[in-house]
SERO-4910 file (N, C-alpha, C, O; in steps of 0.05 Angstrom, whole numbers):
BEGIN
 pado doro    nc1    nc2    nc3   cac1   cac2   cac3    cc1    cc2    cc3    oc1    oc2    oc3
  Met    A   1786   -652   1625   1765   -635   1614   1741   -652   1606   1745   -674   1595
  Ala    A   1717   -643   1612   1693   -659   1608   1689   -666   1578   1696   -650   1560
  Asn    A   1679   -690   1574   1673   -699   1547   1650   -682   1535   1634   -671   1550
  Val    A   1649   -681   1509   1627   -666   1496   1611   -685   1479   1620   -706   1470
  Thr    A   1586   -678   1475   1568   -694   1458   1573   -688   1429   1587   -668   1423
  Pro    A   1563   -704   1411   1566   -698   1382   1556   -670   1374   1569   -657   1358
  Lys    A   1533   -662   1385   1523   -635   1379   1541   -613   1390   1546   -593   1377
  Glu    A   1551   -618   1414   1569   -599   1426   1595   -597   1409   1607   -575   1406
  Gln    A   1604   -620   1399   1628   -620   1382   1623   -604   1357   1641   -590   1347
  Glu    A   1599   -607   1346   1591   -591   1323   1593   -561   1328   1602   -546   1312
  Val    A   1584   -554   1352   1585   -526   1360   1614   -517   1363   1621   -495   1355
  Leu    A   1630   -534   1376   1658   -527   1380   1672   -523   1353   1688   -504   1350
  Asn    A   1666   -540   1334   1678   -538   1307   1671   -511   1294   1687   -498   1281
  Leu    A   1646   -503   1298   1636   -478   1286   1650   -454   1300   1658   -436   1286
  Val    A   1652   -455   1326   1665   -433   1340   1694   -431   1332   1705   -409   1329
  Arg    A   1707   -454   1329   1735   -454   1320   1738   -442   1292   1757   -428   1287
  Glu    A   1719   -449   1275   1720   -439   1247   1715   -409   1246   1729   -394   1231
  Leu    A   1697   -399   1263   1690   -371   1262   1709   -353   1279   1712   -329   1273
  Gly    A   1722   -366   1298   1740   -350   1315   1725   -339   1339   1730   -346   1362
  Ile    A   1706   -322   1334   1687   -311   1354   1659   -315   1343   1653   -305   1321
  Ala    A   1643   -329   1357   1616   -337   1347   1594   -322   1363   1596   -317   1387
  Arg    A   1573   -315   1348   1549   -304   1360   1528   -325   1362   1528   -344   1346
  Val    A   1509   -322   1380   1487   -341   1383   1472   -343   1357   1464   -365   1349
  Arg    A   1469   -320   1343   1454   -321   1318   1468   -338   1296   1455   -349   1279
  Asp    A   1495   -340   1298   1510   -358   1280   1501   -387   1283   1499   -402   1264
  Leu    A   1497   -394   1308   1489   -422   1314   1460   -427   1306   1454   -446   1292
  Thr    A   1442   -409   1314   1414   -413   1308   1409   -413   1278   1390   -426   1269
  Ala    A   1425   -398   1263   1422   -398   1234   1427   -425   1222   1417   -431   1200
  Leu    A   1443   -441   1236   1449   -468   1226   1433   -490   1241   1439   -513   1238
  Gly    A   1413   -481   1256   1396   -500   1269   1407   -512   1295   1397   -532   1305
  Leu    A   1428   -499   1306   1440   -508   1331   1429   -492   1355   1426   -468   1353
  His    A   1423   -506   1376   1410   -493   1399   1430   -479   1417   1452   -491   1422
  Pro    A   1425   -455   1426   1443   -440   1444   1450   -455   1470   1471   -450   1482
  Glu    A   1433   -474   1478   1438   -489   1502   1465   -504   1500   1478   -508   1521
  His    A   1472   -512   1476   1498   -526   1473   1521   -508   1480   1541   -517   1492
  Leu    A   1519   -482   1474   1539   -463   1482   1541   -461   1512   1563   -461   1523
  Arg    A   1518   -459   1525   1519   -456   1554   1531   -481   1567   1546   -478   1587
  Arg    A   1526   -504   1556   1538   -529   1567   1568   -529   1563   1583   -538   1581
  Leu    A   1577   -519   1540   1606   -518   1534   1620   -497   1552   1643   -501   1560
  Val    A   1606   -476   1559   1617   -457   1578   1621   -470   1605   1641   -467   1618
  His    A   1600   -485   1614   1601   -500   1640   1624   -520   1640   1636   -525   1660
  Lys    A   1629   -532   1617   1651   -552   1615   1678   -540   1610   1698   -554   1609
  Gly    A   1679   -514   1608   1705   -500   1606   1717   -501   1578   1741   -495   1575
  Arg    A   1701   -507   1558   1711   -508   1530   1707   -482   1515   1722   -476   1496
  Val    A   1687   -467   1524   1680   -441   1511   1677   -420   1532   1668   -427   1555
  Glu    A   1683   -395   1526   1678   -374   1545   1660   -352   1532   1661   -348   1508
  Arg    A   1645   -339   1549   1627   -318   1541   1643   -291   1542   1652   -283   1563
  Leu    A   1646   -278   1519   1661   -253   1517   1643   -229   1523   1651   -210   1535
  Asp    A   1618   -231   1514   1599   -210   1517   1571   -222   1512   1569   -246   1506
  Arg    A   1551   -207   1515   1524   -218   1511   1521   -229   1483   1523   -215   1463
  Gly    A   1516   -255   1482   1512   -269   1456   1537   -273   1440   1536   -281   1416
  Val    A   1561   -270   1452   1586   -273   1438   1604   -292   1453   1609   -289   1477
  Tyr    A   1615   -313   1438   1630   -334   1451   1655   -340   1435   1657   -335   1411
  Ala    A   1675   -352   1449   1700   -361   1436   1711   -384   1451   1704   -389   1474
  Leu    A   1729   -399   1438   1742   -422   1451   1760   -412   1474   1773   -391   1472
  Thr    A   1761   -427   1496   1778   -419   1518   1807   -422   1512   1824   -408   1523
  Asp    A   1814   -441   1494   1842   -446   1488   1852   -433   1462   1872   -441   1451
  Arg    A   1836   -413   1453   1844   -400   1428   1869   -383   1433   1876   -376   1455
  Glu    A   1883   -377   1410   1906   -360   1411   1897   -330   1412   1882   -322   1394
  Ile    A   1906   -316   1432   1899   -287   1434   1920   -271   1421   1944   -273   1428
  Thr    A   1913   -254   1402   1932   -237   1388   1931   -208   1399   1914   -201   1415
  Glu    A   1950   -192   1391   1951   -164   1400   1927   -148   1389   1921   -127   1400
  His    A   1914   -159   1369   1891   -145   1357   1864   -158   1365   1845   -156   1350
  His    A   1864   -171   1388   1840   -185   1397   1816   -167   1398   1794   -175   1391
  Ser    A   1820   -142   1408   1797   -124   1410   1784   -118   1383   1759   -114   1382
  Leu    A   1800   -117   1362   1788   -112   1335   1771   -136   1327   1749   -132   1315
  Ala    A   1779   -160   1333   1763   -184   1327   1737   -183   1343   1716   -190   1332
  Gln    A   1739   -176   1368   1715   -174   1385   1694   -155   1373   1670   -162   1371
  Val    A   1703   -132   1364   1685   -112   1353   1673   -122   1327   1649   -119   1322
  Ala    A   1690   -132   1309   1681   -142   1283   1660   -164   1286   1642   -166   1269
  Ala    A   1663   -181   1306   1644   -203   1310   1617   -192   1317   1596   -203   1309
  Arg    A   1616   -170   1333   1591   -158   1341   1580   -138   1321   1556   -135   1319
  Ala    A   1598   -126   1306   1590   -105   1286   1603   -110   1259   1622    -96   1252
  Pro    A   1595   -131   1245   1609   -140   1221   1608   -119   1198   1624   -120   1180
  Gly    A   1591    -99   1200   1589    -79   1179   1607    -55   1185   1609    -37   1168
  Ser    A   1621    -55   1208   1638    -32   1215   1665    -35   1202   1673    -56   1192
  Val    A   1680    -13   1201   1707    -12   1190   1725      1   1211   1719     23   1221
  Val    A   1747    -12   1217   1767     -1   1236   1779     24   1223   1788     22   1200
  Cys    A   1780     46   1237   1789     71   1225   1807     87   1244   1811     80   1267
  Leu    A   1817    109   1233   1832    129   1248   1853    117   1266   1870    102   1257
  Leu    A   1853    123   1292   1875    115   1309   1879     85   1311   1901     75   1311
  Ser    A   1857     70   1311   1859     41   1312   1871     30   1286   1886     11   1286
  Ala    A   1863     42   1263   1875     33   1238   1904     41   1236   1921     25   1227
  Leu    A   1911     65   1246   1939     73   1247   1956     54   1264   1978     46   1256
  Gln    A   1945     46   1286   1959     27   1304   1963      0   1290   1984    -12   1291
  Phe    A   1942     -9   1277   1943    -35   1263   1965    -34   1242   1980    -54   1239
  His    A   1967    -12   1227   1986    -10   1205   2014      0   1215   2032      4   1199
  Glu    A   2017      3   1241   2042     12   1253   2051     39   1242   2074     43   1235
  Leu    A   2031     57   1240   2037     84   1230   2035    105   1252   2035    129   1247
  Thr    A   2033     96   1277   2032    115   1300   2042    101   1325   2043     76   1327
  Thr    A   2051    117   1344   2058    107   1370   2036    110   1390   2038    102   1413
  Gln    A   2013    122   1381   1990    125   1398   1978     98   1404   1978     80   1387
  Met    A   1968     95   1429   1956     70   1438   1928     76   1447   1923     80   1471
  Pro    A   1909     76   1428   1881     83   1436   1869     63   1456   1873     39   1452
  Arg    A   1856     73   1476   1843     55   1495   1817     43   1484   1808     22   1492
  Glu    A   1805     58   1465   1781     48   1452   1787     37   1424   1809     42   1413
  Val    A   1768     22   1413   1770     14   1385   1755     35   1369   1731     40   1374
  Trp    A   1768     47   1349   1756     68   1333   1745     55   1308   1759     42   1293
  Ile    A   1719     58   1303   1706     46   1280   1689     66   1265   1679     85   1276
  Ala    A   1686     60   1240   1667     76   1223   1643     59   1217   1645     35   1211
  Ile    A   1620     71   1218   1595     58   1211   1579     76   1193   1585    100   1191
  Gly    A   1558     66   1180   1542     82   1162   1526    103   1177   1522    101   1201
  Ser    A   1519    124   1163   1505    147   1176   1478    139   1188   1469    151   1207
  Gln    A   1466    117   1178   1440    108   1189   1442     83   1205   1422     72   1214
  Ala    A   1467     72   1208   1470     47   1222   1466     50   1252   1471     71   1263
  Arg    A   1458     29   1264   1454     29   1293   1481     27   1307   1498     11   1299
  Thr    A   1485     43   1328   1510     43   1343   1513     16   1357   1494      9   1372
  Pro    A   1535      2   1354   1538    -24   1367   1536    -21   1398   1548     -3   1409
  Ala    A   1522    -39   1411   1520    -38   1440   1539    -59   1451   1534    -83   1450
  Met    A   1562    -49   1462   1582    -67   1472   1591    -57   1499   1595    -33   1504
  Arg    A   1595    -76   1518   1606    -68   1544   1636    -67   1543   1649    -51   1556
  Thr    A   1648    -85   1527   1677    -86   1524   1684    -97   1496   1671   -115   1487
  Pro    A   1704    -86   1483   1719    -62   1490   1703    -36   1485   1682    -37   1473
  Ser    A   1714    -14   1496   1701     12   1491   1705     20   1462   1724     12   1449
  Leu    A   1685     36   1452   1686     44   1424   1687     74   1421   1677     89   1438
  Gln    A   1699     83   1399   1697    110   1389   1684    106   1361   1696     95   1343
  Val    A   1660    116   1358   1644    111   1334   1643    136   1317   1636    158   1327
  Phe    A   1648    133   1291   1647    155   1272   1628    148   1250   1627    125   1241
  Arg    A   1612    167   1241   1593    163   1220   1605    171   1193   1613    194   1188
  Phe    A   1607    151   1175   1617    155   1148   1594    150   1129   1575    137   1135
  Ser    A   1597    161   1104   1576    156   1084   1588    155   1057   1611    163   1052
  Gly    A   1573    143   1038   1582    142   1010   1608    128   1006   1615    108   1019
  Arg    A   1624    139    988   1650    127    981   1670    128   1005   1688    112   1007
  Ser    A   1665    147   1023   1683    149   1046   1681    124   1064   1700    118   1078
  Leu    A   1658    111   1063   1655     86   1078   1660     61   1061   1671     41   1071
  Ser    A   1652     62   1036   1653     38   1019   1679     33   1006   1685     10    997
  Glu    A   1697     53   1004   1723     49    991   1746     50   1010   1745     63   1031
  Gly    A   1767     37   1002   1792     39   1017   1796     20   1040   1815     24   1055
  Trp    A   1779      0   1043   1784    -19   1065   1791    -46   1054   1783    -53   1032
  Val    A   1805    -61   1070   1813    -88   1064   1805   -106   1086   1806    -99   1110
  Glu    A   1796   -130   1080   1787   -150   1100   1811   -166   1109   1824   -179   1093
  His    A   1816   -166   1135   1838   -182   1147   1825   -203   1165   1803   -200   1175
  Arg    A   1839   -226   1169   1829   -247   1187   1845   -244   1213   1869   -248   1213
  Ile    A   1831   -239   1234   1843   -237   1261   1829   -257   1279   1805   -255   1284
  Glu    A   1844   -276   1288   1833   -297   1305   1810   -311   1292   1790   -319   1305
  Gly    A   1812   -313   1265   1791   -327   1250   1767   -309   1242   1749   -318   1228
  Val    A   1767   -284   1252   1745   -266   1247   1751   -247   1224   1773   -235   1224
  Pro    A   1734   -244   1205   1739   -224   1184   1735   -196   1195   1714   -189   1205
  Val    A   1756   -179   1192   1756   -152   1203   1763   -133   1181   1783   -135   1168
  Arg    A   1745   -114   1176   1749    -93   1156   1766    -71   1168   1759    -60   1190
  Ile    A   1788    -64   1154   1805    -43   1164   1813    -24   1141   1821    -34   1120
  Phe    A   1810      2   1145   1818     20   1124   1848     18   1119   1863     16   1138
  Glu    A   1855     18   1093   1883     15   1086   1898     41   1092   1886     62   1098
  Pro    A   1925     41   1092   1941     64   1100   1933     90   1087   1930    111   1100
  Ala    A   1931     91   1060   1926    116   1046   1899    128   1054   1897    152   1059
  Lys    A   1879    111   1057   1852    120   1065   1853    130   1094   1840    150   1101
  Thr    A   1867    116   1111   1869    124   1139   1882    151   1142   1873    167   1158
  Val    A   1903    156   1127   1916    182   1129   1897    204   1120   1895    225   1133
  Ala    A   1882    200   1099   1863    220   1090   1841    224   1111   1833    247   1116
  Asp    A   1832    202   1124   1813    205   1145   1824    221   1168   1809    237   1180
  Cys    A   1849    218   1174   1862    233   1196   1861    263   1191   1858    279   1209
  Phe    A   1866    270   1165   1864    299   1159   1835    309   1160   1830    331   1168
  Lys    A   1817    291   1152   1789    299   1154   1780    304   1183   1765    322   1189
  Phe    A   1790    287   1201   1783    289   1229   1806    301   1246   1809    294   1269
  Arg    A   1821    319   1234   1845    330   1247   1837    346   1272   1853    348   1291
  Asn    A   1813    357   1272   1805    372   1296   1798    354   1319   1798    362   1342
  Thr    A   1794    328   1313   1788    308   1334   1813    295   1344   1818    293   1368
  Ile    A   1830    287   1325   1854    271   1333   1879    289   1335   1899    280   1347
  Gly    A   1879    312   1323   1902    330   1324   1917    329   1298   1922    308   1286
  Leu    A   1925    353   1288   1939    355   1263   1966    341   1264   1975    329   1244
  Glu    A   1979    342   1287   2006    329   1289   2005    299   1284   2023    288   1271
  Ile    A   1984    286   1294   1981    257   1289   1976    252   1259   1988    233   1248
  Ala    A   1960    268   1246   1956    265   1218   1982    269   1202   1988    254   1184
  Leu    A   1997    289   1209   2023    294   1196   2043    272   1200   2057    263   1182
  Asp    A   2044    262   1225   2062    239   1231   2054    215   1215   2071    200   1205
  Ala    A   2028    210   1212   2018    187   1197   2026    189   1168   2034    170   1155
  Leu    A   2022    213   1157   2030    218   1129   2060    214   1125   2068    202   1105
  Arg    A   2076    224   1143   2105    222   1141   2113    192   1142   2129    183   1126
  Glu    A   2102    177   1161   2108    148   1163   2099    133   1139   2113    115   1129
  Cys    A   2076    140   1129   2065    126   1105   2083    130   1081   2088    111   1066
  Leu    A   2093    154   1077   2112    159   1055   2139    146   1060   2150    134   1042
  Arg    A   2149    148   1084   2175    137   1090   2177    107   1086   2196     96   1075
  Asp    A   2155     94   1095   2155     64   1094   2143     54   1067   2139     30   1064
  Arg    A   2136     73   1050   2124     66   1024   2100     49   1027   2096     29   1013
  Arg    A   2082     57   1045   2057     43   1049   2036     51   1030   2015     38   1027
  Ala    A   2041     73   1016   2022     83    996   2036    102    977   2057    114    984
  Thr    A   2026    104    953   2037    123    933   2025    150    936   2004    154    949
  Val    A   2037    170    924   2026    197    925   1999    197    911   1980    210    921
  Asp    A   1996    183    889   1970    182    875   1948    170    893   1926    180    893
  Glu    A   1955    149    908   1935    136    925   1927    156    948   1904    158    954
  Leu    A   1946    170    959   1940    189    980   1922    211    970   1903    219    983
  Leu    A   1928    221    946   1912    243    934   1884    233    926   1864    247    928
  His    A   1883    208    918   1857    196    910   1838    196    935   1815    205    933
  Phe    A   1848    186    957   1831    185    981   1827    213    994   1807    218   1006
  Ala    A   1847    230    990   1843    258    999   1820    270    985   1804    286    996
  Gly    A   1817    264    959   1794    274    943   1768    263    953   1748    278    956
  Ile    A   1767    237    959   1743    224    969   1735    237    996   1711    241   1001
  Cys    A   1755    242   1013   1749    254   1039   1747    284   1039   1742    297   1059
  Arg    A   1751    296   1015   1748    325   1011   1768    341   1028   1761    361   1040
  Val    A   1792    331   1029   1814    345   1044   1838    349   1026   1860    354   1037
  Glu    A   1835    347   1000   1858    349    982   1872    376    986   1897    377    986
  Arg    A   1856    398    988   1868    424    990   1884    428   1016   1903    442   1018
  Val    A   1875    414   1037   1888    415   1062   1914    398   1062   1935    406   1072
  Met    A   1912    374   1051   1933    354   1052   1955    358   1031   1978    353   1037
  Arg    A   1948    368   1008   1967    370    986   1993    386    993   2014    377    987
  Pro    A   1991    410   1006   2015    425   1012   2035    409   1030   2059    409   1026
  Tyr    A   2024    395   1050   2041    379   1067   2053    356   1052   2077    349   1055
  Leu    A   2037    343   1035   2046    321   1019   2069    329   1001   2090    316    999
  Glu    A   2065    351    986   2085    361    967   2111    368    982   2132    362    972
  Ala    A   2108    381   1006   2132    388   1021   2148    364   1030   2173    364   1029
  Met    A   2134    343   1038   2148    318   1047   2161    303   1024   2182    292   1027
  Val    A   2147    303   1001   2158    289    978   2183    303    967   2202    290    957
  Met    A   2184    330    970   2207    345    959   2231    344    978   2253    351    969
  Val    A   2227    336   1003   2250    335   1022   2270    314   1013   2290    310   1027
***
């Protein structure tokens, strides 16, 4: 494999630290994008999308697509089916990455992976997510209780059965308490819808 210059090594170190790097990450540190192009030519870095790069020898995880999206849209939060899949609360395998963004935020322009974008606002967007590190990239993902409440809110989109299955799995695996589920149901304004199902499952 071709040798790299000191500047290129500096870029390699940054890409390794970030997991997935954007050109703007380099320019913010005074590094020229030309170093990235040379590293691509040398086979040390690959271009994932416009302005997005990663090491060619990086470890690819099952949640690679979530890292790709978070690198391009760091303000987004993984939600609904993608969050259920991450938390192993569904057998559904969404082809797209489902994300929540602010009501006034610009829709991320990505060729791959495909996106399902939902507009959230207020506490529905700001509460209930946890930052995970995937392939070195910080990825915001709604936690189980918030995701279940979101599923009831968007039950007409994803189907009530998926929401009920997620609630059942969440309770069975003790991924959230009843109080946590009701808290987020209140934030999502679905407490009246969700409470009867929740009480029935708890009493079984």
